[in-house]
C-alpha positions, 0 to 999 in steps of 0.5 A: 279198111284199116292200116296198121304199121303200113306204108302206101307210097309211090303209087300212080293213077291217071285220075285222083286219088293216087294212094287210097281211094275209098267209095263205100268203106271207112278207112282207119289209118293208125299213127304208125302208117304212112301214106305219101308220095302218091300221084296225083294225090294221096287220098284227096278226091276219094269219095270217102274222106280218109283221115290221117292221110298225109304222114 
């Protein structure tokens, strides 16, 4: 998955993560995208690490 000039904000989940969950895919987030204010976490807890998640 790739995010370009995107916002992932204010999402909620009962389990981690609340923003982006990746189990079998790579995630690319460009410098203009924002992943913030997701509960309980933005990307922490995803099976695949998500680089540049907290911007």
